[in-house]
Backbone as a ProteinNet text record, in pm:
[ID]
protein_1_A
[PRIMARY]
MDAAAWLADYRGRLERIAEGARQASETVAQIGATATSPRGEVTVSVNAGGALQGVKLTPMARKLEAEALADLIVRTAQEAQRQAGARMAEVMSDYLGDSPALAQITQHLPAEVGR
[TERTIARY]
85.2	0	89.5	62	145	99.5	179.2	155.1	23.8	-8.9	-132	-255.1	-252.3	-364.3	-376.5	-263.9	-264.6	-322.7	-278.4	-325.8	-476	-522.9	-665.9	-746.9	-697.6	-765.2	-767.6	-656	-644.3	-741.1	-747.1	-839.9	-984.8	-1016.4	-1151.8	-1188.3	-1094.5	-1120.9	-1140.7	-1057.9	-1072	-1206.7	-1250.2	-1379.4	-1493.3	-1484.2	-1588.1	-1589.9	-1473.2	-1464.9	-1523.5	-1488.1	-1539.9	-1691.4	-1744.7	-1889.6	-1956.9	-1898.1	-1951.4	-1951.4	-1846.3	-1838.5	-1944.8	-1967	-2071.4	-2209.3	-2235.1	-2363.8	-2381.5	-2276.5	-2284.5	-2312.1	-2246	-2265.3	-2408.8	-2463.7	-2602.1	-2699.3	-2674.6	-2761.9	-2755.6	-2634.2	-2617.1	-2686	-2680.6	-2744.5	-2894.9	-2953.2	-3097.2	-3137.3	-3039.3	-3069.1	-3110.9	-3203.3	-3250.4	-3351.9	-3406.2	-3505.7	-3600	-3718.9	-3819.7	-3874.9	-3882.5	-3938.6	-4049.2	-4148.1	-4260.4	-4268.1	-4296.5	-4308.9	-4422.4	-4419	-4518.7	-4663.9	-4695.6	-4835	-4858.7	-4755.9	-4772	-4759.3	-4708.9	-4697.5	-4587	-4479.6	-4359	-4316.1	-4275.8	-4213.8	-4084.9	-3976.8	-3845	-3785.9	-3726.9	-3658.3	-3510.6	-3425.2	-3280.7	-3225.8	-3106.5	-3043	-2953.3	-2876.4	-2792.4	-2692.3	-2644.2	-2548.6	-2613.3	-2746.2	-2817.3	-2848.3	-2812	-2839.2	-2988.8	-3037.3	-3178.8	-3221.5	-3328.3	-3382.3	-3517.6	-3591.1	-3721.2	-3783.5	-3866.7	-3942.4	-4086.2	-4180.1	-4322	-4387.2	-4468.4	-4541.4	-4690.5	-4763.2	-4908.4	-4970.7	-5098.2	-5164.8	-5149.9	-5134.5	-5115.9	-4988.4	-4889.6	-4763.5	-4784.9	-4884	-4911.4	-4955.1	-5003.2	-5051.2	-4936.6	-4817.2	-4701.1	-4631.2	-4574.1	-4489.3	-4365.8	-4305.8	-4191.4	-4078.3	-4046.5	-3937.3	-3970.6	-4093.3	-4135.7	-4134	-4176.6	-4174.7	-4031.3	-3943.8	-3803.5	-3743.4	-3770.3	-3719.6	-3776.4	-3904.2	-3967.8	-3906.5	-3877.5	-3813.1	-3675.1	-3598.2	-3463.9	-3471.7	-3558.4	-3570.2	-3617.3	-3708.3	-3756.9	-3646.8	-3569.4	-3456.6	-3352.6	-3327.2	-3232.3	-3280.1	-3409	-3463.5	-3444.9	-3473	-3452.6	-3304.6	-3215.6	-3072.2	-3031.9	-3086.8	-3057.5	-3103.6	-3223.1	-3275.1	-3187.3	-3148.3	-3061.8	-2927.3	-2874.3	-2747.5	-2756	-2867.2	-2886.6	-2894	-2963.3	-2971.4	-2834.8	-2759.3	-2625	-2536.8	-2540	-2458.3	-2498	-2627.7	-2676	-2628.5	-2644.5	-2603.1	-2452.8	-2377.9	-2232.2	-2180.9	-2248	-2202.6	-2220.7	-2321	-2338.3	-2218.2	-2159.8	-2047.1	-1912	-1901.5	-1771.4	-1754	-1865.3	-1855.2	-1811.9	-1771.8	-1724.4	-1576.7	-1550	-1412.8	-1375	-1247.8	-1205.7	-1269.9	-1294.7	-1358.7	-1499.5	-1574	-1708.5	-1701.5	-1607	-1590.5	-1562	-1484.6	-1452.6	-1578.9	-1664.8	-1789.5	-1886.2	-1901.2	-2003.6	-1959.6	-1833.3	-1788.4	-1849.5	-1893.4	-1950.6	-2103.6	-2163	-2307.6	-2350.2	-2476	-2521.8	-2493.9	-2467.3	-2425.4	-2520.5	-2649.9	-2744.7	-2733.7	-2675.2	-2672	-2550.2	-2450.4	-2344.5	-2267.9	-2320	-2237.3	-2315.7
-117.6	0	123.6	215.4	335.8	433.4	534.4	630.2	705.6	743.7	818.8	734.1	607.5	518.6	494.4	475.3	454.6	576.9	695.8	820.1	838.6	809.2	820.9	724.9	603	504.1	551.4	602.8	651.7	768.4	862.1	974.7	926.8	828.5	772.8	711.8	638.3	579.2	687.7	792.6	902.7	973	992.1	1056.2	970	838.1	748.8	752.9	756.4	764.3	896.7	1005.4	1137	1142	1085	1082.2	999.7	887.3	805.6	881.4	957.3	1036.9	1146.4	1209.9	1313.2	1252	1137.6	1070.9	1030.9	976.5	937.2	1058.2	1168	1290.1	1339.8	1338.8	1382	1289.2	1161.4	1063.8	1079.2	1092.4	1106.6	1232.2	1340	1464.6	1447.8	1349.8	1327.9	1225.9	1160.6	1059.2	1128.3	1071.9	1115.2	1012	1030.8	935.9	1005.2	950.6	997.6	876.3	886.8	778.6	835.9	752.6	790	690.4	740.8	654.1	554.1	442.6	336.1	382	473	518.5	652.2	704.7	824.8	958.1	958.7	1085.3	1174.8	1112	1184.2	1139.3	1235.6	1205.9	1286.5	1218.7	1281.5	1260.6	1366.3	1358.7	1390.3	1314.6	1336.2	1340.7	1398.9	1400.7	1278.3	1274.2	1157.9	1128	1229.6	1210.6	1181.1	1178.6	1150.7	1274.5	1392.9	1517.1	1546.9	1589.7	1620.3	1732.9	1710.4	1810.5	1862.4	1780.7	1825.1	1728.5	1782.4	1703.2	1754.1	1661.2	1696.6	1618.4	1688.1	1626.6	1637.3	1530.9	1533.9	1568.6	1598	1625.4	1510.1	1387.9	1274.4	1289.9	1360.9	1379.8	1459.8	1545.1	1627.4	1544.5	1425.5	1339.2	1267.3	1273.9	1205.1	1293.6	1229.7	1301.1	1350.4	1457	1517.7	1417.1	1338.4	1241.3	1132.9	1086.9	984.8	1041.3	1166.9	1230.2	1247.9	1292.9	1310	1176.7	1070.9	938.3	891.9	917.5	878.9	955	1082	1161	1104.1	1072	1016.2	881.8	793.1	660.9	672.6	764.9	784.6	843.8	936.1	992.7	884.8	797.7	688.5	596.3	571.2	488.5	557.1	686.6	760.7	757.8	770.4	765.1	627.4	521.2	386.5	370.8	423.5	414.5	492.1	613.4	694.1	624.4	565.5	493.6	373.7	302.5	186.6	230.9	340.9	392.3	438	503.6	549.9	430.2	327	207.9	142.3	137.3	76.3	154.9	285.5	369.5	361.1	370.1	369.4	232.5	125.2	-7.4	-22.7	45.4	43.2	106.2	207.7	277.7	218.7	168.9	125.2	-25.4	-99.7	-244.1	-278.4	-401.4	-446.2	-411.3	-289.7	-239.8	-179.1	-154	-84.7	53.6	118.8	250.8	240	137.9	118	85.4	3.2	-30	95.1	187.3	312.1	395.5	397.4	474.5	410.4	280.1	214.1	185.1	198.8	166.8	255.8	372.4	465.1	461.7	372.8	359.3	274.6	284.6	197.9	51	-28.9	-167.3	-248.4	-221.1	-298.1	-263.5	-154.4	-109	-155.3	-132.7	-170.8	-292.3	-376.3	-489.9	-616.7
0	0	0	-90.5	-95.3	12.7	35.4	143.7	124.8	2.9	-22.4	10.4	-28.9	-0.2	149.4	216.7	361.2	431.6	388.7	449.4	425.2	306.9	276.7	363.7	378.9	463.6	608.5	654.9	792.2	815.6	722.4	734.9	737.3	654.1	653.7	786.9	846	978.7	1083.5	1079.6	1175	1158.6	1036	1012	1065.7	1047.9	1100.9	1253.8	1313.8	1459.9	1508.9	1441.6	1480.7	1466.4	1359.1	1339.4	1449.3	1483.3	1592.1	1723.4	1750	1872.6	1873.1	1758.7	1749.8	1775.6	1716	1735.9	1881.7	1941.6	2082.7	2169.7	2141.5	2220.1	2209.4	2088.5	2069.8	2142.4	2133.9	2200	2351.1	2404.1	2549.4	2600	2521.9	2563.5	2580.8	2513.6	2520.7	2627.8	2686.9	2788.4	2917.8	2980.7	3110.7	3154.8	3270.8	3317.5	3414	3421.4	3515.3	3588	3717.7	3799.3	3886.8	3913	3998	4112.5	4230.9	4348	4325.5	4397.1	4374.3	4382.4	4472.9	4485.2	4416.3	4347.8	4267.4	4337.8	4460.4	4532.7	4477.7	4426.4	4386.9	4247.5	4164.7	4035.5	4028.7	3992.4	3986.7	3848.3	3793.2	3664.5	3683.8	3612.8	3617.4	3475.1	3460	3328.5	3312.7	3204.7	3174.6	3284.9	3351.2	3459.7	3593	3595.5	3719.6	3800.8	3747.9	3821.2	3819.1	3931.2	3948.4	3855.3	3781.1	3689.3	3735.5	3808.9	3855.4	3953.6	4040.3	4137.8	4133.7	4119.9	4122.7	4235.6	4311.6	4421.4	4392	4416.3	4400.1	4534.7	4538.3	4665.4	4765.9	4716.7	4808.9	4892	4839.7	4912.1	5040	5042.4	5160.8	5280.4	5253.8	5361.6	5432.2	5375.3	5433.6	5535.6	5637	5732.2	5657.8	5703.2	5635.3	5612.4	5712.9	5701.1	5598.1	5598.6	5501.7	5360.1	5344.6	5213.3	5163.8	5251.6	5213.4	5168.9	5243	5207.5	5073.6	5050.6	4925.1	4806.8	4826.2	4720.5	4688.6	4791	4770.2	4698.3	4742.7	4678.6	4533.5	4508.1	4371.8	4284.2	4338	4264	4233.9	4328.8	4305.6	4194.5	4188	4080.6	3945.5	3939.3	3814.4	3775.2	3872.1	3843.8	3791.3	3848.6	3799.3	3654	3625.2	3489.1	3390.7	3429.2	3342.3	3323	3429.1	3419.3	3327.1	3335.5	3247.5	3102.1	3077	2939.5	2891	2978.8	2942.9	2908.3	2990.1	2964.9	2833.3	2806.2	2682.3	2559.8	2564.9	2452.2	2431.5	2538.2	2524	2481.2	2520.1	2476	2325.8	2268.5	2123.4	2053	2114	2052.8	2091.5	2214.3	2265	2269	2260	2274.6	2416.7	2435.5	2566.9	2576.6	2623	2620.6	2755.2	2775.7	2897.8	2910.3	2797.4	2802	2858.6	2817.3	2870.9	3019.6	3058.3	3199.8	3281.8	3226.9	3295.2	3315.7	3216.4	3225.5	3324.4	3317.2	3398.9	3541.2	3573.3	3708	3815	3777.5	3875.6	3880.8	3800.4	3802.7	3922.5	3963.6	4073.1	4039.9	4139.3	4121.3	4034.8	4041.3	3962	3813.9	3779.3	3640.5	3566.9	3549	3455.2	3492.6	3582.2	3623.9	3621.2
[MASK]
+++++++++++++++++++++++++++++++++++++++++++++++++++++++++++++++++++++++++++++++++++++++++++++++++++++++++++++++++++

C-alpha cells in the first residue's frame, strides 16, 4: 500500500470515529429518566449524569410526614438515576462495545446497572 492510499484510509477511519463520537454525544445529551413513586406521590426527573432536573409532588404527598416524604423523594430519585445509568450504559455499549472505556464509564453507576 502506498503512502497516499494509507493516508486516505487513515483519514476515513478518523472521520468514522469522529462521526460516531458526534452521534454518541447527541444521543447522550438526550438521555434522562423519570421515575414515579409506587403510589404516585412523587415524580423525579434526572439528566444523563443523574443530576436532578425536577421534582413533582401530588396532593397525596401532603398526607405524608416530612421524614417519610423526604425518604420517598430520595428513593424515587435513586430509581430515576438507575434508569438513566442503564440507558447510558446501553447507549455507550453500542459505541464502545465491551471495552475498557465502557468499563470506565459504567464503574460509577449503581451496582445494579453496569455490572
